[in-house]
N, C-alpha and C positions, 0 to 999 in steps of 0.2 A: 868591231862590232860584235856584240854578245849574240851567238846564235840561239834560238829557241830549243827547248827539249824536243820539239817536233822536227829538228834540222834533218834528220834522214828522210823523213817524208816529205820535207821541203825539196830536198835534192831530187828525189824522184819528181815531184811536181815540175821543178825547174827543167828537168831533163825532156818531160813530155811537152812542156811548153814551147821551149825554145827550139826542140830538134825535130819535132814532128814535121817541120816544113823541109821541103828538098832544097839542097844547096842551090843559090842562084848563080848564074853566070858572073865570072869576074868581071869587073869594068876594065874596059879598054883603056890604054894609055898611048900606045903608038898605033900604028896602022895595022899591026897584027895582034894587038891586044896585051902585048908584053908591057912590064913595068918592074922597075928595081925595087927590091924589098930592104929596107934599111934594119939594121940592128938584129935584135933576136926575134924578129918576126919571122925570119927565114926559118928558124928552128923548127924541129917537130913538136907535138903534143907530147910525146915521150919525154923530150927533154925540159918541157915546161913541168910537167908532173914530178919530174926528178928533182927540179929547183925547188918547187914549192913543196914537195915533203921534206927536203933538207932546210927550208927557211933560209936558202944562200942568197948571197949578194945577187946571184943571177935571177933568182926570182923576183929581186925589187927592180931589176931591169925589165923581167916581163911586164911587171905591174904597171911600169913607167911607160912601157910601150904601148900598153892598153889604154892608158889614160891620154896620151899623145894621140893616138888612132882617133879615140873617140871625141876630143877637142877638135881635130881637124874636120870630123864629120859634123859637129856644131857648126863649124866655120864655113864648109863649103857646101853642105846640102840644103837644098830650098827648104824653107818654111820649117827651119829644125833650130831652134834657140838651144835646146838641150834634148838630146836624145836617151839621156839616162837621168830623167828628173827625179827619180827616187831610188835609184839602185846605186848602192854603195861599190867601191872596187872590191871589196872582199866578197859581196854577194855575187858579183859578176865573175870573180875567180872561182866560185864553187860552180857556176854554170859551167863555165869553160873547162874545170877540171872533171866534171860529169861526161862532157863530149869527148874530150880527150882520151879518157878510159876507153871509150868506144871506138875512136880511131886514132890509136897512138901514132902512126906514121904520117898524119895529116899535118901540114904546114901551119904554125901558130897563126900566121897572119891570115890565113884562110879561115878559120874557125872563128876569128874575131870578126871578119868581115860577114860572116852568115848570122853571127850574134847581132852585129849592128844593124842588118837588115831586119832582124825580126824586132829589134827595140825600137826601130822607127815607127811602128805602127801605133805607140803610145807616146811619141815625143812630144815635149813642151814646144809650141811653135813660136810663142813670143814670149819676152822676158816678164817676170812676175816677181811680185815680193815675196821675201821668205818670211816664214813664221817658226818662231822657237817654240818647241813643246817640250814641257818639262813635266815629269812625274816622279815623285819619290826619289829624287836625286839623278834619275836618268833623263836624258834628253835627246830630241831628234830635230834637226831643221828641216824644213819641208817648205816647197814652194806654196804660195798661196792658192794658186790656181789648181795645183795637184790636190790640196786639202779641199778644195770647193768640189772638186770630180769626186774625191772620196765621200764627201757627205751626200752628194747626189745619188750615189750607188748605194749608200747605207740606207738611204730615205726609200730607195727602191725595195730594199730588203725588209723595210718595215722597222728599222732600227733607228731612224734619226726623223725628227718631226720638226726642227727648226729651219732658219733659213739657212740656205746654203751659201755663206759668205767667205767661205774659206778662213775662217777664224777658229782658233782652238780653246773653246770654253767648255764648261762642265757637260753640256749636251753631247758635244762630240765626243770627248772623253769616253763617256758612258757608251754612247754607240759602237766606238771601237772596240772597247771591252767586249760588248756583247757579240762582236763579229769575230774577234779573237777567240772567245770562249767556244763558239760554234763550230770555228774551224780546226780546233785543237791546238792552236797557237798560243804562246806565253801572253797571259792575259796581263797587259801591262797597261793599255789606253793608249799608248804612244802610236803615232802612224809612221812605224818605222818601214824598212825597206821591204821586209817579209811581209807585212801586214798589207802593204800598199801594192805589192806584186800580186797577191792572192786576191785581193779585192778588185783591182782595176786592169788586170790583164783580161784578154779576151778568153 
């Protein structure tokens, strides 16, 4: 995914939004709250940062571990069809990178756990059809229910006046462009991860 020119500002925003919350207690597995951590989850944030910086095979393992963790959260959390309904793996990696720079000795699994607790606040609770949005050769796939929520929020800001149907038409495209321009984001009209994060996160 291509990051917008405002990516540095977005990284700061991500850090503020995701990590202002105090860490939550670890979920118990046995009677004493202990559980085994598999794979690279046991490694430190410093090791994650080194692997990400090198673009190594180990970084791919971190990414796969993250995706597996989130899939398990979708499977076992109550009322959670998808806890990352618009965030891509790369956007989540940027968030994790920000936190890991603040706490390099923290275990990777712990940082991912706190992130998933934050993401749960805006989870998609039930399955929804997907919408294919394309502009100028660039595209993004988004859940219809997420796009409907975006339309409602855009309407609250006076940027959208049509029905909140979750469909991607000219009115939605123009409303998203207006929002992106007002926020200093790349003005594409696409409901991409960065735009949806800024629009829909509390």
